[in-house]
C-alpha positions as CSV (number, residue, x, y, z in Angstrom):
1,M,121.4,-16.4,35.5
2,T,118.8,-17.0,32.9
3,I,118.4,-14.9,29.8
4,S,115.0,-14.1,28.5
5,S,114.3,-15.5,25.1
6,T,111.3,-13.3,24.3
7,S,111.6,-10.4,22.1
8,F,109.9,-7.0,22.4
9,N,107.5,-7.9,19.7
10,D,106.5,-11.1,21.5
11,R,105.8,-9.1,24.7
12,L,103.8,-6.5,22.7
13,M,101.7,-9.2,21.1
14,R,101.0,-10.9,24.5
15,I,99.9,-7.5,25.9
16,E,97.6,-6.8,22.9
17,K,96.1,-10.2,23.3
18,I,95.3,-9.6,27.0
19,S,94.0,-6.2,26.2
20,A,91.7,-7.5,23.5
21,K,90.4,-10.1,26.0
22,N,89.8,-7.5,28.7
23,K,88.3,-4.9,26.4
24,G,86.0,-2.7,28.5
25,R,87.3,-4.1,31.7
26,V,90.0,-3.0,34.2
27,V,92.2,-5.6,35.8
28,L,92.6,-5.0,39.5
29,H,95.3,-6.7,41.5
30,V,94.2,-7.3,45.0
31,G,96.9,-9.2,46.9
32,D,97.8,-12.2,44.8
33,R,94.4,-12.3,43.0
34,E,93.3,-10.5,39.9
35,M,89.8,-9.2,39.4
36,N,88.2,-8.0,36.1
37,V,86.0,-5.0,36.6
38,R,83.9,-3.5,33.9
39,A,84.7,0.1,33.1
40,D,81.4,1.0,31.4
41,S,81.4,4.8,31.9
42,E,78.4,5.3,29.6
43,M,76.3,3.0,31.7
44,L,77.4,4.7,34.9
45,R,76.6,8.2,33.5
46,G,73.1,7.0,32.5
47,A,72.5,5.4,35.9
48,I,73.5,8.6,37.7
49,A,71.6,11.0,35.4
50,E,68.4,8.9,35.3
51,P,67.0,9.8,38.8
52,R,68.0,13.4,38.3
53,A,66.0,13.6,35.1
54,K,62.9,12.1,36.7
55,R,63.2,14.3,39.8
56,R,63.5,17.5,37.7
57,F,60.5,16.9,35.6
58,F,58.2,18.8,38.1
59,A,60.9,21.4,39.1
60,F,58.9,24.2,37.5
61,I,56.4,24.1,40.4
62,P,58.8,25.0,43.1
63,A,60.5,27.4,40.8
64,L,57.3,29.4,40.3
65,A,56.4,29.1,44.0
66,T,59.8,30.4,45.2
67,G,59.4,33.3,42.8
68,M,56.1,34.2,44.3
69,A,57.3,33.6,47.8
70,G,60.3,35.8,47.1
71,F,58.0,38.7,46.1
72,V,55.8,38.3,49.1
73,L,58.9,38.3,51.4
74,A,60.4,41.4,49.7
75,S,57.0,43.2,49.8
76,A,56.5,42.4,53.5
77,L,60.1,43.5,54.3
78,R,59.5,46.7,52.4
79,E,56.2,47.5,54.3
80,H,57.8,46.8,57.7
81,F,61.3,48.2,57.3
82,M,61.3,50.9,54.6
83,T,62.6,54.2,55.9
84,P,62.1,57.5,54.3
85,Q,65.8,57.7,53.6
86,I,65.7,54.5,51.6
87,A,62.5,55.5,49.8
88,D,64.3,58.8,48.7
89,A,67.3,56.9,47.6
90,I,65.2,54.5,45.4
91,G,63.2,57.3,44.0
92,T,61.1,56.5,41.0
93,H,62.6,53.0,40.7
94,A,60.6,51.4,43.5
95,D,59.1,48.6,41.4
96,L,62.5,47.8,39.9
97,A,64.1,47.7,43.4
98,L,61.3,45.5,44.6
99,F,61.7,43.2,41.6
100,G,65.4,42.9,42.3
101,A,65.0,42.2,46.0
102,A,62.3,39.6,45.2
103,L,64.4,37.9,42.6
104,F,67.3,37.8,45.0
105,A,65.1,36.3,47.7
106,A,63.7,33.7,45.2
107,F,67.2,32.8,44.1
108,V,68.3,32.2,47.7
109,M,65.2,30.1,48.4
110,G,65.8,28.2,45.1
111,L,69.3,27.2,46.4
112,F,67.7,25.2,49.1
113,F,65.6,23.4,46.5
114,K,68.6,23.0,44.2
115,L,66.9,25.1,41.4
116,L,70.2,25.9,39.8
117,S,69.6,25.8,36.0
118,K,69.0,28.9,33.9
119,K,65.5,27.7,32.9
120,L,64.5,27.4,36.5
121,F,65.9,30.8,37.3
122,V,63.8,32.3,34.5
123,L,60.7,30.5,35.9
124,Q,61.5,32.1,39.3
125,A,61.5,35.5,37.6
126,I,58.2,34.7,36.0
127,G,56.9,33.7,39.4
128,V,58.0,37.1,40.7
129,V,56.2,38.9,37.8
130,I,53.0,36.9,38.4
131,A,53.1,37.8,42.1
132,M,53.7,41.4,41.3
133,A,50.7,41.5,39.1
134,G,48.4,39.5,41.4
135,I,49.3,40.0,45.0
136,H,46.7,42.8,45.5
137,N,44.0,40.0,45.3
138,L,45.2,38.8,48.7
139,A,43.8,42.1,50.1
140,F,40.3,41.2,48.8
141,W,40.3,37.5,49.4
142,Q,42.1,37.3,52.8
143,P,42.3,40.8,54.3
144,T,43.2,39.6,57.8
145,I,46.1,37.6,56.6
146,A,47.2,40.4,54.2
147,S,47.1,43.0,57.0
148,S,49.1,40.7,59.3
149,V,51.8,40.0,56.6
150,F,51.9,43.5,55.2
151,S,50.0,46.3,57.0
152,D,46.5,47.6,57.4
153,A,47.5,50.6,55.3
154,W,48.7,48.3,52.5
155,V,45.3,46.5,52.5
156,Q,43.4,49.7,52.4
157,Q,45.5,51.1,49.6
158,K,45.2,48.0,47.4
159,M,41.4,47.9,48.0
160,A,41.1,51.5,46.9
161,E,43.5,51.3,43.9
162,T,42.6,47.9,42.4
163,E,39.7,45.5,41.9
164,P,39.4,41.9,42.9
165,G,40.0,39.0,40.4
166,T,42.5,40.9,38.3
167,L,46.2,40.9,37.3
168,A,47.3,44.5,37.3
169,Y,50.7,46.1,36.6
170,A,51.6,49.6,35.3
171,G,48.0,50.5,34.3
172,A,47.3,47.3,32.4
173,V,44.5,45.2,33.9
174,I,43.6,41.6,33.0
175,H,40.3,40.2,34.5
176,F,40.0,36.6,35.2
């Protein structure tokens, strides 16, 4: 039997020497071979985050578009499926209920486009507000499409209440 002549301090110095040599690397033991692999987590985080930052630069466009599409979807569903019982339950808060339904629809559509940040959700809400103020223009510019999406009564009502080329909400009218 052999007795080891190295002390604890000798072993500790040898381990520190190897650690200093392998700084920033991990030693993998594969079979009887050793491989040094870099453990550069900062570089890895930057490489992973870089494509995402480039991809999200124009994310405001689909965020606004899903907000507008959510309002169109909620308005169309209201025109086709609103019963008198639901209208009585909503009462005077019809615009608020429509805004909530449109925002919910926009959020669900935004999940498909991975629009998950708070800023993009706010942009979706802005898209809903823009659509609320300007959707009546569809009745003037494309009445056949508007009557097929909504109803003929909706088109007639918007033509009677509003004027083309405006953003209108709650009595405030902006001409463009």
